[in-house]
Kinemage of the C-alpha trace (Angstrom):
@kinemage 1
@onewidth
@group {chain A} dominant
@subgroup {mainchain}
@vectorlist {calphas} color= white
{ca met a 1} P -0.126 0.124 -0.032
{ca lys a 2} L 1.196 3.509 -1.008
{ca pro a 3} L 1.377 5.808 2.065
{ca ile a 4} L -0.564 9.075 1.933
{ca lys a 5} L 0.832 12.291 3.273
{ca arg a 6} L -1.541 15.335 3.131
{ca leu a 7} L -0.149 18.786 3.795
{ca met a 8} L -2.320 21.983 4.397
{ca leu a 9} L -0.898 25.167 5.003
{ca ser a 10} L -3.354 27.938 6.296
{ca gly a 11} L -6.205 25.773 4.903
{ca asp a 12} L -4.486 25.431 1.535
{ca thr a 13} L -3.766 21.796 0.442
{ca val a 14} L -0.011 22.062 -0.771
{ca pro a 15} L 1.979 19.262 -2.527
{ca leu a 16} L 4.409 17.649 -0.044
{ca val a 17} L 8.025 17.150 -1.546
{ca asp a 18} L 10.011 16.109 1.605
{ca val a 19} L 9.295 15.874 5.219
{ca asn a 20} L 11.525 15.306 8.269
{ca leu a 21} L 9.701 15.834 11.522
{ca ile a 22} L 10.303 14.687 15.174
{ca leu a 23} L 7.828 14.336 17.942
{ca glu a 24} L 9.159 14.152 21.655
{ca ile a 25} L 7.513 13.440 24.949
{ca ser a 26} L 7.264 16.468 27.194
{ca ala a 27} L 8.568 18.766 24.466
{ca ser a 28} L 7.364 20.492 21.331
{ca gly a 29} L 7.657 18.653 17.958
{ca his a 30} L 9.468 20.464 15.149
{ca gly a 31} L 11.229 19.658 11.679
{ca phe a 32} L 11.476 20.587 8.027
{ca ile a 33} L 8.865 20.236 5.494
{ca thr a 34} L 9.602 21.098 1.612
{ca ala a 35} L 6.514 22.020 -0.182
{ca gln a 36} L 5.706 22.839 -3.805
{ca thr a 37} L 4.631 26.426 -3.482
{ca glu a 38} L 5.986 29.874 -4.162
{ca lys a 39} L 3.889 31.639 -1.411
{ca asp a 40} L 5.520 32.462 2.059
{ca tyr a 41} L 3.507 30.706 4.929
{ca ser a 42} L 5.696 32.213 7.731
{ca gly a 43} L 3.579 32.377 10.832
{ca lys a 44} L 0.693 30.314 9.107
{ca leu a 45} L -0.890 27.230 10.475
{ca val a 46} L 0.329 23.946 9.223
{ca arg a 47} L -1.350 20.419 9.274
{ca leu a 48} L -0.045 17.123 8.110
{ca asp a 49} L -2.150 14.062 7.922
{ca ile a 50} L -0.521 10.530 7.181
{ca gly a 51} L -1.713 7.288 6.926
{ca tyr a 52} L -2.982 4.646 4.044
{ca pro a 53} L -5.845 4.570 1.638
{ca glu a 54} L -8.017 2.950 4.145
{ca arg a 55} L -7.200 5.336 7.053
{ca val a 56} L -5.676 8.782 7.157
{ca leu a 57} L -4.941 10.340 10.562
{ca arg a 58} L -4.071 13.917 11.621
{ca trp a 59} L -0.380 13.721 12.803
{ca phe a 60} L 1.001 17.020 13.163
{ca thr a 61} L -0.689 20.353 13.932
{ca gly a 62} L 1.605 23.611 14.318
{ca phe a 63} L 2.742 26.873 12.703
{ca val a 64} L 5.445 27.792 10.057
{ca glu a 65} L 8.243 29.451 12.285
{ca arg a 66} L 10.166 30.470 9.142
{ca ala a 67} L 10.337 29.745 5.385
{ca gln a 68} L 12.963 30.093 2.610
{ca pro a 69} L 12.995 29.124 -1.161
{ca ala a 70} L 14.263 25.847 -1.951
{ca gly a 71} L 14.515 26.035 -5.624
{ca lys a 72} L 12.077 27.476 -8.161
{ca gly a 73} L 8.621 26.751 -7.142
{ca phe a 74} L 9.453 25.140 -3.718
{ca gln a 75} L 9.614 26.507 -0.121
{ca arg a 76} L 11.540 24.850 2.788
{ca leu a 77} L 9.451 25.189 6.158
{ca phe a 78} L 10.666 24.967 9.685
{ca val a 79} L 7.732 24.123 11.581
{ca arg a 80} L 6.765 23.549 15.268
{ca glu a 81} L 3.894 22.144 16.985
{ca met a 82} L 1.474 24.520 18.515
{ca ser a 83} L 2.988 24.097 22.033
{ca gly a 84} L 6.157 25.692 20.478
{ca ile a 85} L 4.436 29.110 21.777
{ca phe a 86} L 5.543 28.067 25.323
{ca asp a 87} L 9.204 28.853 24.111
{ca his a 88} L 9.288 32.023 26.011
{ca pro a 89} L 9.062 33.273 29.684
{ca trp a 90} L 5.499 32.402 31.253
{ca pro a 91} L 5.735 33.964 34.693
{ca cys a 92} L 2.802 33.130 37.142
{ca ser a 93} L 1.966 33.057 40.828
{ca phe a 94} L -0.610 31.158 42.441
{ca gln a 95} L -1.645 30.510 46.155
{ca his a 96} L -3.539 27.203 46.902
{ca pro a 97} L -4.135 26.357 43.287
{ca thr a 98} L -5.392 23.047 41.842
{ca leu a 99} L -3.952 21.587 38.658
{ca arg a 100} L -7.476 22.432 36.993
{ca gln a 101} L -7.050 26.019 37.813
{ca ile a 102} L -3.492 26.267 36.405
{ca ala a 103} L -4.587 24.487 33.360
{ca glu a 104} L -7.609 26.890 32.813
{ca trp a 105} L -5.009 29.913 33.210
{ca ile a 106} L -2.700 28.179 30.746
{ca gln a 107} L -5.647 27.636 28.262
{ca ala a 108} L -6.816 31.137 28.461
{ca gln a 109} L -3.318 32.537 28.029
{ca ser a 110} L -2.137 30.263 25.211
{ca gly a 111} L -5.513 29.548 23.323
{ca leu a 112} L -4.654 26.011 23.255
{ca ser a 113} L -6.871 23.297 24.592
{ca val a 114} L -5.726 21.796 27.757
{ca val a 115} L -6.695 18.211 28.510
{ca leu a 116} L -6.661 16.780 32.066
{ca pro a 117} L -7.110 13.365 33.414
{ca thr a 118} L -10.671 12.401 34.148
{ca ala a 119} L -10.067 9.735 36.579
{ca ser a 120} L -7.321 11.384 38.815
{ca asn a 121} L -7.560 12.911 42.322
{ca asp a 122} L -4.428 15.159 41.480
{ca thr a 123} L -6.647 17.389 39.287
{ca asp a 124} L -8.382 19.048 42.126
{ca thr a 125} L -6.085 18.746 45.013
{ca pro a 126} L -4.789 22.171 46.084
{ca ile a 127} L -1.119 22.839 46.914
{ca pro a 128} L 0.382 25.600 49.115
{ca his a 129} L 1.651 27.684 46.209
{ca phe a 130} L 2.917 27.616 42.691
{ca thr a 131} L 5.343 30.408 41.294
{ca his a 132} L 7.333 30.377 38.019
{ca ser a 133} L 9.558 32.779 36.027
{ca gly a 134} L 11.097 30.691 33.418
{ca ser a 135} L 9.866 29.466 29.954
{ca gly a 136} L 6.488 27.872 29.508
{ca tyr a 137} L 8.257 24.470 28.839
{ca gln a 138} L 9.778 24.722 32.105
{ca leu a 139} L 6.342 25.526 33.484
{ca leu a 140} L 4.699 22.454 32.080
{ca ala a 141} L 7.639 20.317 33.274
{ca thr a 142} L 7.459 21.562 36.889
{ca leu a 143} L 3.703 20.967 37.352
{ca gly a 144} L 4.089 17.234 38.093
{ca pro a 145} L 6.622 17.470 40.997
{ca ala a 146} L 4.583 20.502 42.188
{ca phe a 147} L 1.510 18.249 42.270
{ca gly a 148} L 3.176 15.134 43.162
{ca ile a 149} L 1.760 13.378 40.056
{ca gln a 150} L 3.374 9.868 39.389
{ca asp a 151} L 4.918 9.361 36.132
{ca tyr a 152} L 3.963 12.840 35.084
{ca leu a 153} L 4.303 14.072 31.523
{ca trp a 154} L 2.905 16.759 29.291
{ca gln a 155} L 1.943 15.571 25.653
{ca pro a 156} L 1.233 17.548 22.476
{ca leu a 157} L -1.972 16.142 20.952
{ca pro a 158} L -2.541 15.625 17.126
{ca asp a 159} L -5.041 18.576 17.276
{ca gly a 160} L -2.613 20.960 18.760
{ca gly a 161} L -3.842 20.798 22.317
{ca ile a 162} L -1.624 19.555 25.179
{ca tyr a 163} L -2.428 16.895 27.795
{ca leu a 164} L -1.141 17.346 31.455
{ca gly a 165} L -1.160 14.540 33.732
{ca gly a 166} L 0.143 10.963 34.564
{ca ala a 167} L 1.244 8.417 31.913
{ca ala a 168} L -1.575 6.037 33.384
{ca his a 169} L -4.173 8.568 32.346
{ca ser a 170} L -2.742 9.677 28.924
{ca leu a 171} L -4.305 9.471 25.690
{ca phe a 172} L -2.597 6.288 24.867
{ca ala a 173} L -2.722 4.662 28.243
{ca gly a 174} L -3.960 0.851 27.954
{ca lys a 175} L -3.529 0.834 24.140
{ca pro a 176} L -0.350 -1.000 23.787
{ca val a 177} L 1.012 -1.718 20.128
{ca ser a 178} L 3.156 -4.791 18.995
{ca ile a 179} L 5.346 -4.535 16.137
{ca pro a 180} L 6.562 -7.990 14.674
{ca pro a 181} L 10.459 -8.029 14.111
{ca glu a 182} L 9.945 -8.509 10.452
{ca phe a 183} L 8.891 -4.936 10.099
{ca ser a 184} L 11.958 -3.578 11.499
{ca gln a 185} L 14.195 -2.037 8.816
{ca thr a 186} L 17.194 -0.880 11.039
{ca gln a 187} L 18.015 -0.844 14.779
{ca ala a 188} L 20.575 1.203 16.621
{ca ala a 189} L 21.841 1.595 20.353
{ca gly a 190} L 19.414 -1.050 21.616
{ca asn a 191} L 16.792 1.750 22.053
{ca thr a 192} L 16.036 2.810 18.234
{ca leu a 193} L 14.019 1.069 15.730
{ca thr a 194} L 13.261 2.169 12.054
{ca leu a 195} L 10.155 0.889 10.238
{ca pro a 196} L 7.858 1.884 7.732
{ca met a 197} L 5.349 4.604 8.457
{ca val a 198} L 2.723 3.978 11.115
{ca pro a 199} L 0.286 6.785 11.529
{ca ser a 200} L -0.898 5.918 14.992
{ca leu a 201} L 2.595 5.915 16.667
{ca arg a 202} L 3.437 9.061 18.714
{ca pro a 203} L 5.430 9.683 21.847
{ca gly a 204} L 3.867 7.985 24.707
{ca val a 205} L 2.475 4.941 22.822
{ca val a 206} L 3.676 1.738 24.431
{ca val a 207} L 5.340 -0.411 21.519
{ca asn a 208} L 6.503 -3.816 22.443
{ca gly a 209} L 6.050 -3.054 26.135
{ca lys a 210} L 8.441 0.007 25.827
{ca pro a 211} L 7.049 3.710 25.749
{ca leu a 212} L 8.212 5.782 23.067
{ca ile a 213} L 9.928 8.976 23.911
{ca thr a 214} L 10.652 10.173 20.392
{ca val a 215} L 9.107 9.428 16.933
{ca arg a 216} L 10.811 10.739 13.747
{ca leu a 217} L 8.899 10.810 10.590
{ca glu a 218} L 11.220 10.962 7.548
{ca asn a 219} L 9.258 10.608 4.300
{ca asp a 220} L 7.771 7.059 4.366
{ca thr a 221} L 9.742 5.660 7.280
{ca met a 222} L 9.599 6.250 10.995
{ca ala a 223} L 12.295 6.114 13.581
{ca leu a 224} L 11.079 5.252 17.173
{ca thr a 225} L 13.315 5.635 20.311
{ca trp a 226} L 12.351 4.536 23.715
{ca gln a 227} L 14.111 4.847 27.073
{ca ala a 228} L 16.323 2.046 27.784
{ca ala a 229} L 15.942 0.463 31.267
{ca asn a 230} L 17.597 -2.094 33.467
{ca pro a 231} L 15.172 -5.112 33.206
{ca leu a 232} L 15.876 -5.965 36.971
{ca thr a 233} L 15.691 -2.597 38.628
{ca gly a 234} L 13.446 -0.782 35.915
{ca lys a 235} L 15.676 2.269 36.163
{ca thr a 236} L 17.008 4.201 33.223
{ca thr a 237} L 20.367 2.987 32.092
{ca ala a 238} L 21.036 5.105 28.943
{ca lys a 239} L 22.505 8.652 29.245
{ca ser a 240} L 23.069 11.081 26.430
{ca pro a 241} L 26.835 12.107 25.346
{ca ala a 242} L 26.204 15.426 26.841
{ca gln a 243} L 25.085 14.323 30.103
{ca arg a 244} L 27.985 11.975 30.462
{ca gln a 245} L 30.322 14.949 29.714
{ca ile a 246} L 28.678 16.985 32.228
{ca asp a 247} L 28.777 14.366 34.936
{ca ala a 248} L 32.512 13.842 34.435
{ca ala a 249} L 33.144 17.701 34.496
{ca tyr a 250} L 30.707 18.601 37.063
{ca pro a 251} L 29.746 15.601 39.368
{ca glu a 252} L 27.862 18.085 41.752
{ca leu a 253} L 25.354 18.712 38.964
{ca ser a 254} L 24.358 15.065 38.711
{ca ala a 255} L 24.151 14.882 42.548
{ca gly a 256} L 22.181 17.885 42.969
{ca leu a 257} L 24.511 19.370 45.315
{ca his a 258} L 24.156 22.839 43.707
{ca leu a 259} L 20.493 22.984 44.580
{ca pro a 260} L 18.998 23.780 47.992
{ca lys a 261} L 18.246 20.660 49.824
{ca phe a 262} L 15.960 20.126 52.895
{ca ala a 263} L 16.841 17.952 55.799
{ca arg a 264} L 14.904 17.084 59.190
{ca val a 265} L 16.644 17.488 62.595
{ca glu a 266} L 17.258 14.143 64.259
{ca gly a 267} L 18.896 15.696 67.399
{ca pro a 268} L 21.949 17.751 68.739
{ca ser a 269} L 25.271 16.058 68.086
{ca glu a 270} L 26.728 16.650 71.441
{ca ala a 271} L 26.626 19.003 74.474
{ca val a 272} L 28.730 22.246 74.180
{ca ser a 273} L 30.734 23.691 77.009
{ca arg a 274} L 32.518 26.751 77.568
{ca gly a 275} L 35.788 27.056 75.747
{ca asp a 276} L 34.964 24.091 73.356
{ca leu a 277} L 36.486 24.746 69.782
{ca ala a 278} L 34.306 24.238 66.777
{ca asp a 279} L 36.357 23.115 63.786
{ca pro a 280} L 35.712 20.945 60.883
{ca phe a 281} L 36.764 17.742 62.380
{ca arg a 282} L 34.223 18.252 65.444
{ca pro a 283} L 31.815 21.214 64.920
{ca arg a 284} L 30.153 20.737 68.310
{ca tyr a 285} L 27.574 23.191 67.583
{ca ala a 286} L 25.818 20.968 65.098
{ca val a 287} L 22.951 18.599 64.869
{ca asp a 288} L 22.392 15.131 63.186
{ca val a 289} L 19.985 15.512 60.063
{ca gln a 290} L 18.039 13.132 57.670
{ca leu a 291} L 18.178 14.369 54.091
{ca leu a 292} L 14.862 14.767 52.442
{ca asp a 293} L 13.619 14.715 48.813
{ca ala a 294} L 11.604 17.469 47.110
{ca asp a 295} L 8.410 16.067 48.475
{ca gly a 296} L 9.532 16.115 52.099
{ca asn a 297} L 10.121 12.383 52.530
{ca pro a 298} L 13.402 10.750 53.730
{ca ala a 299} L 15.908 10.440 50.595
{ca ala a 300} L 15.926 6.989 49.389
{ca asn a 301} L 19.015 4.953 50.698
{ca thr a 302} L 20.534 8.067 52.431
{ca pro a 303} L 21.566 7.668 55.920
{ca val a 304} L 21.542 10.214 58.687
{ca tyr a 305} L 24.212 13.110 58.265
{ca pro a 306} L 26.007 13.466 61.678
{ca ala a 307} L 27.305 16.658 63.096
{ca val a 308} L 25.996 19.103 60.432
{ca pro a 309} L 27.244 22.677 61.629
{ca leu a 310} L 24.527 25.118 62.351
{ca pro a 311} L 24.440 28.938 61.150
{ca leu a 312} L 24.834 31.803 63.398
{ca pro a 313} L 23.351 35.347 62.963
{ca met a 314} L 26.476 36.652 64.810
{ca ala a 315} L 29.698 35.036 66.015
{ca gly a 316} L 32.957 35.445 67.863
{ca ala a 317} L 35.006 33.971 70.366
{ca glu a 318} L 32.738 32.719 73.062
{ca ser a 319} L 30.060 35.036 71.745
{ca gly a 320} L 27.086 34.822 69.318
{ca leu a 321} L 23.335 33.958 69.267
{ca phe a 322} L 22.928 30.170 69.601
{ca his a 323} L 20.021 27.752 69.559
{ca phe a 324} L 19.743 24.102 69.073
{ca pro a 325} L 16.645 23.398 66.896
{ca pro a 326} L 14.498 20.585 68.329
{ca pro a 327} L 14.118 17.253 66.619
{ca gly a 328} L 11.804 17.324 63.762
{ca thr a 329} L 12.852 20.835 62.672
{ca leu a 330} L 13.168 21.477 58.883
{ca leu a 331} L 16.365 22.970 57.535
{ca glu a 332} L 18.042 24.128 54.339
{ca ile a 333} L 21.326 22.089 53.643
{ca gly a 334} L 24.142 23.328 51.324
{ca phe a 335} L 27.395 21.831 50.272
{ca thr a 336} L 30.686 23.934 50.331
{ca glu a 337} L 31.900 24.071 46.582
{ca gly a 338} L 29.520 21.266 45.614
{ca arg a 339} L 31.564 18.746 47.964
{ca pro a 340} L 29.337 16.034 49.416
{ca asp a 341} L 31.715 15.932 52.270
{ca lys a 342} L 31.218 19.461 53.396
{ca pro a 343} L 27.452 19.993 54.341
{ca phe a 344} L 26.299 22.775 56.304
{ca val a 345} L 22.993 24.218 57.504
{ca arg a 346} L 22.113 27.282 55.502
{ca gln a 347} L 18.815 28.253 57.614
{ca ile a 348} L 16.258 27.065 59.654
{ca leu a 349} L 12.554 26.874 58.599
{ca ala a 350} L 9.249 26.918 60.315
{ca his a 351} L 7.709 24.341 58.311
{ca gly a 352} L 5.742 21.900 60.536
{ca gln a 353} L 6.060 23.981 63.559
{ca thr a 354} L 3.270 25.688 65.571
{ca leu a 355} L 3.668 29.685 65.448
{ca pro a 356} L 3.513 32.207 67.986
{ca asp a 357} L 1.258 35.403 68.049
{ca ile a 358} L 3.117 37.683 65.553
{ca lys a 359} L 1.961 40.566 63.445
{ca pro a 360} L 3.589 42.272 60.528
{ca gly a 361} L 6.025 44.814 61.754
{ca glu a 362} L 6.626 43.329 65.234
{ca gln a 363} L 9.974 41.459 66.344
{ca leu a 364} L 9.593 38.421 68.508
{ca gln a 365} L 12.195 36.113 70.357
{ca gln a 366} L 10.272 33.448 72.041
{ca gln a 367} L 11.292 30.215 73.913
{ca arg a 368} L 7.553 29.417 74.514
{ca ala a 369} L 4.305 30.928 74.951
{ca glu a 370} L 5.041 32.257 78.398
{ca val a 371} L 8.610 33.318 77.768
{ca phe a 372} L 9.297 35.882 75.128
{ca gln a 373} L 10.708 39.178 74.179
{ca arg a 374} L 8.666 41.028 71.870
{ca val a 375} L 8.795 44.520 69.983
{ca pro a 376} L 5.443 45.538 68.945
{ca val a 377} L 4.749 47.820 65.943
{ca ala a 378} L 4.544 50.959 68.088
{ca gly a 379} L 8.279 50.249 69.109
{ca asp a 380} L 7.576 49.264 72.856
{ca trp a 381} L 9.768 46.540 74.407
{ca glu a 382} L 8.099 43.703 76.213
{ca arg a 383} L 9.780 40.905 78.202
{ca gln a 384} L 7.861 38.041 79.955
{ca thr a 385} L 8.725 34.972 81.672
{ca asp a 386} L 6.822 32.585 84.227
{ca gln a 387} L 10.193 31.813 85.807
{ca ser a 388} L 13.167 34.174 87.001
{ca ile a 389} L 14.873 36.959 85.241
{ca arg a 390} L 18.668 37.407 86.424
{ca glu a 391} L 20.903 40.453 85.518
{ca asn a 392} L 24.455 41.174 86.772
{ca ala a 393} L 26.416 44.055 86.018
{ca gln a 394} L 29.248 46.214 87.250
{ca his a 395} L 27.249 49.571 86.477
{ca arg a 396} L 23.825 49.891 85.444
{ca glu a 397} L 21.816 53.040 84.313
{ca ile a 398} L 18.093 53.518 83.738
{ca thr a 399} L 16.818 56.830 82.315
{ca ala a 400} L 13.128 56.987 81.674
{ca asp a 401} L 10.285 59.718 81.896
{ca ser a 402} L 8.110 57.463 84.105
{ca glu a 403} L 8.191 54.108 85.664
{ca asn a 404} L 5.402 51.773 87.234
{ca arg a 405} L 6.114 48.678 89.195
{ca thr a 406} L 3.720 46.189 90.656
{ca leu a 407} L 5.424 43.546 92.803
{ca val a 408} L 4.112 40.919 95.413
{ca thr a 409} L 7.159 41.028 97.524
{ca arg a 410} L 10.711 42.872 97.317
{ca thr a 411} L 13.854 42.336 99.036
{ca thr a 412} L 16.670 44.846 98.186
{ca thr a 413} L 20.290 44.450 99.829
{ca val a 414} L 22.775 47.593 99.286
{ca gln a 415} L 26.334 46.508 100.197
{ca ala a 416} L 27.358 50.028 100.530
{ca thr a 417} L 25.790 53.415 100.103
{ca asp a 418} L 22.238 54.033 99.033
{ca lys a 419} L 21.483 57.515 97.948
{ca thr a 420} L 18.014 58.748 96.525
{ca thr a 421} L 17.457 62.285 94.918
{ca val a 422} L 13.958 63.224 94.344
{ca leu a 423} L 13.709 66.832 92.842
{ca gly a 424} L 9.898 66.780 93.319
{ca gly a 425} L 7.799 65.235 95.817
{ca ala a 426} L 8.077 61.877 97.306
{ca arg a 427} L 5.345 59.823 99.120
{ca leu a 428} L 5.531 56.311 100.583
{ca leu a 429} L 2.041 54.566 101.217
{ca ala a 430} L 2.407 51.490 103.207
{ca gly a 431} L 0.410 49.339 105.653
{ca ser a 432} L 3.047 49.549 108.164
{ca ile a 433} L 6.754 50.811 108.094
{ca gln a 434} L 9.679 49.643 110.154
{ca gln a 435} L 12.960 51.689 109.978
{ca ile a 436} L 16.044 50.319 111.695
{ca ala a 437} L 19.397 52.036 111.779
{ca glu a 438} L 22.573 50.403 113.327
{ca gly a 439} L 24.216 53.822 113.109
{ca asp a 440} L 23.035 57.233 113.287
{ca tyr a 441} L 19.571 58.157 112.077
{ca ser a 442} L 19.035 61.743 110.648
{ca val a 443} L 16.032 63.776 109.423
{ca ala a 444} L 16.533 67.110 107.947
{ca thr a 445} L 14.131 69.740 106.166
{ca arg a 446} L 14.551 73.259 105.167
{ca ala a 447} L 11.029 73.933 105.596
{ca his a 448} L 8.168 72.738 107.833
{ca tyr a 449} L 8.168 69.222 109.497
{ca val a 450} L 4.638 67.710 110.189
{ca ala a 451} L 4.050 64.299 111.747
{ca ser a 452} L 0.395 63.420 112.055
{ca ile a 453} L -0.346 60.222 114.287
{ca gly a 454} L -3.791 58.855 114.352
{ca gln a 455} L -3.244 56.733 117.632
{ca asn a 456} L -0.509 56.645 120.132
{ca ala a 457} L 3.085 57.791 119.855
{ca thr a 458} L 5.899 55.997 122.028
{ca thr a 459} L 9.440 57.248 122.085
{ca asp a 460} L 11.922 54.999 123.882
{ca ile a 461} L 15.239 56.831 124.160
{ca gly a 462} L 18.080 54.817 125.883
{ca gly a 463} L 20.194 57.859 126.166
{ca asp a 464} L 19.663 61.615 126.538
{ca leu a 465} L 17.076 63.704 124.900
{ca ile a 466} L 18.062 67.132 123.934
{ca glu a 467} L 15.781 69.578 122.261
{ca lys a 468} L 17.065 72.839 120.753
{ca ile a 469} L 14.074 75.193 119.860
{ca gly a 470} L 15.010 78.581 118.096
{ca asn a 471} L 11.329 80.006 119.089
{ca ile a 472} L 8.277 79.092 121.219
{ca arg a 473} L 7.451 75.437 121.914
{ca arg a 474} L 3.536 74.848 122.305
{ca ser a 475} L 1.967 71.540 123.338
{ca leu a 476} L -1.766 71.143 123.255
{ca ala a 477} L -3.380 68.253 125.037
{ca thr a 478} L -7.117 67.494 125.644
{ca ala a 479} L -6.179 66.345 129.173
{ca arg a 480} L -3.410 67.435 131.662
{ca gln a 481} L -0.532 65.450 132.420
{ca gly a 482} L -0.536 64.557 136.124
{ca arg a 483} L 3.029 64.585 136.700
{ca val a 484} L 6.745 64.141 135.266
{ca ile a 485} L 8.572 61.034 136.762
{ca ala a 486} L 12.277 61.175 136.768
{ca thr a 487} L 14.540 58.409 138.068
{ca lys a 488} L 16.959 60.757 139.322
């Protein structure tokens, strides 16, 4: 049977001379088409249908990116699938989005139809947030990890739309294709097969038990490529030459050591005492951590990292601000110069922890709900604890416009001189007062002295009583004193 290839450019049926197109999984298909026409179709829609007399299928829908003459009466066209419009920045920012909401936004922005799985819970499950500032291709690729979709792929469809979701719910899921060996024309690298054109084959189709990652159409033949995998482990074994070169020159890129990594605190490495030296061999101020993957689960086959140094906002010899994060705290881990033997904690995160009462503009240092030091928006300074506050200083100065104190009991010990200077008035109100002096006791005033006693007054003098009055002395009593008794 003679293959049929029908080319349509901007709705015009144009004779096809040569075609070399490649379709890829999670990528935009592209290639060259030579058509018998003198018209420039740059920027116009292109559609290619292929098949055989009994059945012809749409195989490629896209646009002409550029065109150039290829001899008299012919044009050589470079074409891309409609998903090629994602080859430019697509910034976005969402909080608590679902995959369906992002898909609707992509559809509105691009004009392409976006197909989602109909039997998947991932479609309407919200995530904390989704932000992106790279290309549209990167945007589509990161949706799977962001929503935790297993075997995620994005797939250009024959009609120009795109599919977003897991491979188990894709257009070709559950539709395997078996190709007998006698149809093979050439084979290469253990993962490439060339055979006559089959119009139903596209990336994502499972052929002989292997999902295709690329399909190249070159006139009447197709080259199929699948990802080679270890039959025992199921893991990918093939690497591109470029990836091998990168692995050799920059092994930290393959290990992901250039990227921020999360880890969970398992516990402090050891107790720290005054004078202990922190060095690479024994950091001391450090914690044991369990490395996590991007989804917050323990990294596969990765043991606990012991004694990973903690960060400090300030540091010096026996100085700084220190705090051992409790077990379960989430940390960000970095690696010095990408070396796996030199991990360190970049910062401590609040993920998974209950939060204190904090408002925008406030500053708070809190050990627990009853013990904190807060600076509100107004600039006040508030300290609170249900235990003790101890201060020790050689010299202390306090300057304030006013001061209010509320105490239950107070004990003050002054080991030397106690001097109080009050420039205004001083008033003491107490239930009872006892003043005891082991030495002299003096009271002096430059103005009047008034003592008002509601009941009795008793003066007990062990020695002499001397009164010196510059003027008159008057004593008023409601009753007359009977007599004065002297022992001598």
